[in-house]
N, C-alpha and C positions, 0 to 999 in steps of 0.2 A: 121904263127902264132908264137909268142915267147914262150919261156918256161914258162914265168911268166903268160901268158894268156891261157896256154893249159888247157882244161878241164880234170878234174879227171875222169877216166874211171868209177869209182863207180857212181859219180854224173850223168855221161851220162846214165848208165843203170837205174838209179832211175828216170831221166827224161822220159826216154822212157816207163818206166813202168806206170808212171802217164799219159803219153799222150795217150796211147792206149785207156783206158776208156773215156778220155775227148773227143777224136775225135769223138766218137760214138754220143756224143750229139752236135757236131759242126754243125753250120747252113750249110745245103747243098743248099740253095737257091741262089747259085751264079752261074752266066752264064747259060749255058744250063741245069744244074742240076734242076734249077727252073721249067722246063717243064717235068721233068722225073716222072710224076705222077704215072705210074705203079710201080715204085720203093717206092714212098712214100705210096702208098695203101699197097703194099706188107709188108712193115715194120709195118704199122698200125695193119695189120692182123696177122703176123706170127712171129714177133720178139719175142725171148725168154726173152727179157728184157723189163719189164713193163715200164720203163721210156722212152724207145725208142718208144713203142707202143704209149704211150700217147702223145709224142711230133709228132709223124708222124700223128696221127689222128687229131690233132690240125691243122697241115699243110694242110693235106687234106680238112678239113672243111673250113680253110681260103681260100682255093683255089676256092671254090664255083663251078661254071659251068665247069671251066677248068679241074676239077678233076673227072667230072662225067664219061666221057668215060672209064677212067681207073677203076673206081669203077664197072661199068657195065661189063667189060670184066673180072674183077676178080671174080665177083660172078657167072658169066657164066661159068668160068672154076672151081671153087671150090665149089660152091653151096651158095645160099644166107643165109643159116643158119649158116655158117662158119664166116660171118662177125662177128666180136666182138661187143658187146654192147658199149664198150669205143668209138668205131668209129661211130657208129650210133648215140649215144648220142652227140658227138662232132658236127656232121652235123646238128642234130636237133637244138642244142643250139648256132650255130654259130652267130656271130655278123651280123647285117644287111648288112654291106659291103660285105658280101659273099652270099647274097641272089641273086637268078637268076632263070629263067624259068627252066633250066635244072635240077638245084637242087630240086626245087619244085616238077617237074614231077617224079624225083626219089623218093622222100618221098611219093608221092602219090601211086606209084607202091608198095612200100614197106608196107604202111598202107592198101592198098587193098588185100595183101596177107595174107589170114588167117592163112596160116601156117608158116609165117615169125615170129620168136621168139621175134623180138625187134619192132613190128608194133606199139605198144603203144608209143614208142619213136618217131617214125616217124610221128605219129598223132600230137605229141606236137611240132614237127618241123613245121608242117603245120600251127598249131594254131598260133605260134609265128610269122609267116609270114603273116597272114591273114590281121592284121590291116593296114598294108603298102600297101596292094594290091589296084588295081583300082576297080571301082565300079562293072564291070562285074565279075572280078575274086572274089571280096568280095562275091558277090551273089553266085557264084558257090561253093565257099568254105563253106559259111554259110549252103548251102543244104547238102554239104558233112557232115558237123559236126552234122546237125539235124539227118541225117540218121544213125549216130553212137551213139546217145545219149543212146541207150539201148543196145550197144555191149555186148555180155556176158563177155569179158575180162574187168576187172575192170579199168585197166590203159587206155586202148583204149577208153572207154566210158568217162573216167574222163577227158582226154585230148580233146575229142571232145566237151564235155560241157565246158571246159576251153576256146576252140576256140570261140564258141558261145558267152561266156561272154565277150571276148575281142572284138567281134564285136558289143557290145552293148545290147545283149539279155539277159536282167536281169531275164526274166522268167525261164530261165535254172536254176537259183539258187533254185527255188522251186520244181524242179523235185524230185520224191522220189528216194532215194537211201538206199539200205539195207546194203551195205558194209561199215563198219566203216572206213576202209582204204581209201576209195574213197571219203568220206565226208571230211576227214582230208586233203587229198591230194589237192583237188579242192580249198578248203579255203586258203591253204597254197600258192598254186600257184598264186592265185589272190591276195593275200596281196603282194607277191613278185613283182607284176606289178603295184601296187599302187591302186588296186581296193579292197574295203572293203566289204567282203561278210557277211552274218550272221556268227558271231564269235563263237556261242555256240558249234559247232562240235569241234573246238580246245580246248575250256575249258573242255569239256567232255572228250576229249583224255588225259587231263592231269591226270584224275583220273582213267584211264583204267588198270586194273590189270589182264585182262584176258590172258589165254594162250590156246595152242592147241597142245596136244600131247608133252608137255614139251617146246614148243616154246614160249616165252614171248612176243607176239606180240603187246600185249596192251602197254607194256613199250616202245616198239619202236615208237608207235603212239604218246605216250606221249612227246618223245623226239623230233619228228618231229614238233609236235604241238608248243612246247615251242620255238623251234628255229625260227619257223615263227613268233611268237608273239614278241619274243625278238628283232628281226630285226625291225619289223614294229613299236614296242614301242619306241626303241632307247632310248633317255634320259628319257622317260617316263616309262621306265622298272623300277619296284620297287628296283631292285639292279643293276641300270645302272652303278653304280661306283664300283662294286665288291661286294664281300662278300657273304654270303649264308643265306638261310631262317632258321628259328628255326626248322621248320618240314614241311611235305609235305602239310598238311592242310593249314598252314599259307601261304605257297607259292601259292597255288591255289587261295586262298582268295584274296591275294594281286594282283595276275595277273587278277583275274576277276575284281577287283575294277578298275585296271589301264586300262583295255580293255574297260570297260563299260564307263570310263570317256572320253576316246579318241573317242570311236566310236559313243557314244550316244545311244547304243543299251542296252536294258535291259537283262543282262545276269545273269543267276542263278547260284548259286554255284552247281558243278556237284556232283552226288552221285557216290561213287565208284563202278565202273563195274566190278563185279567178276565173276569167273567160276561158272556154275551150281553145286549145292551141290549134285553131283552124283558121284559114284565111277566107272570110266570108265575103262572097260577091254581091249578096244581096239579102233581102229579107222583107217580112211583112209583120206588122204590129196591128192588132185589132183590140180596141178598149171598148168594152160593151157592158152596160149595166144590165142588160138583157140575157145575153149568151155567155157573158164572160169574156175574159181576156184571152187573146191568142198571140204567141210569139214563135215565129218561124224564121230561121236563117238557112242559107244554103252556100255551098262552095261552088267554085267553077265546075268541079267534077260531079255535081249533082247529088252530094251528101247533105241531107237535110236534118238540122237540129231544132227541135220543139221545145217550148217553155223558157221561162226566164232562167230556170236551174239546168237547161240543156239536158233534160232527164230522158227525153225520147229522140231517137235518131232512126233515120230511114235512107237508104241509098237507092236512087232511081237508076234503072237499066239505062246504059248509054243511049239507045236509039230514042227512048222515051224523053230523055233529058234534052238531047240534042234538038228534038222536035220543039220542046217547050221553050228553049233558048232562042231559036229561030223566031218563033212567035212573039216572044217577049220583046226582042230587038225592035220589032215593027210597031210597038206601041208607042202613042204619043200622049204624054199626061202633062198637064199644067201642075205647078207646084201646089196650088190649093184648089180643091174642088168641093164647092159648096161652103156653107158656113158652119164651122165646128163649134158646138156649144159644149158639149160634154163627150159623147161616144164618138170615136174617130178611128180611121183606117190610115196607117202610114205604109207607104210603099217606098222602098230604097233599094236601089241597085246600081251597078256600074255597067258601062259598055252597052248601051249609052248611059250616062249619068242621069238618074231620076231620084228625086226625093219629093214625094207628094203626100200632102195630107188631105183626107177624103172625109167628108160629112156623110151621114146616112142618106141613102137614096141619091147619092151623087156620083157614083163611079160608072163611067162610060161603059157601053155594052162591050166594046173589044177587050177592055181591061177585065170586066166581069167574066168574059168568056175564057179568057186565059186563066184566071184564078180558078175557076170551075175546073178546067182541064188539069191544071196543077193537083187540085184536090183529088181527082179521079185517078191520076197517075200515083199519087201517093198512097192512096188505098190498095191500088193494084200491086204495089210493091210491099204491102204488108203494114202500112202505117195507118191503119184504120182509125185510130183515136185523132191523130193529126188531121186526116182528111175530113173526119166528121166536123171537127171544130172549126176547120176552115169554111166548109160548106155553111154553117151556121152563121158565121160571120159575114160571108160574102152576100148571103141573101138580104141582110139588113142594109148593106151599103150599096147594092145594085140600083142603078137609076130606074125610076118608075115612069 
């Protein structure tokens, strides 16, 4: 190398500094590395860099059946619930080219495991593969979906109903559904696959202003609903060319008119959904892929309201409620109990101020006993369903 072409040492250091992070994202599917599925699976599960985890998850998903043995080996060594949702979602949503009997069998095992955090995603993966199956497999998968139409976990039953709809079962759209999240999600999923379901749940979500213990879940539903409607309407969206609506009322009315025109459905203008006009002093939120979600709030007077939609109510007798209040005030809880990965319990109340998030098998005995007493008193006051749901959730989070 001549002096005129010799690289400046500073430039060489700069090149090296830039090359190190770039190499982490460099394709590794060359030669023998393409068959190193254990390495890809491990990266998808354990890499400290989000971009690498996502890239590896996509690689594993695209590998289809070839990657399944490495997945099975990893979960056998580390535990199924340490598989990250990004990996499970990537496999569930993989392109048809990556479909295969081994991957479908894996998704079935995941969906059948009631303790697996991401079984709802696994059910979605099965649903997406069902339309392309042969007649015998379609029948089998159709029966699986029907068996899960009433699953306590809202995502699992929603994806099971999604699978039935993809197989042509229109009756599934008329099944009752108490959870507003499930109503919106099913309609959004079907629109995304070119199937136009009843659109009223999406319109209703646009006007949902409800919250739970400070969480604006109604706004999130509205965002999800609008995203689905916007994609489906395309050029028919009132603001397809950009811009903004004058106000929320005008926006909802414009979207209602556009959706009604395209679908031919009679859609009513939704009435805003708001929180109950009660001063809540505390509550419990349980999120569980196994038992389903539980939402309970109470007032200082002992009126309990259950469900995101506040559909169930029960008032505890004053003596029983006073006893529970005294016991609750004696509880001491840290703000975080255990490491939450997916399923969680949230405890919130005033006097004294408590806002704790609890992982499975991490709730102290004193708090467990208090929640069990609450469930019993609720049942005695006539709130059988509320008490039953509380008991199921409590058992999952009680310390062992």
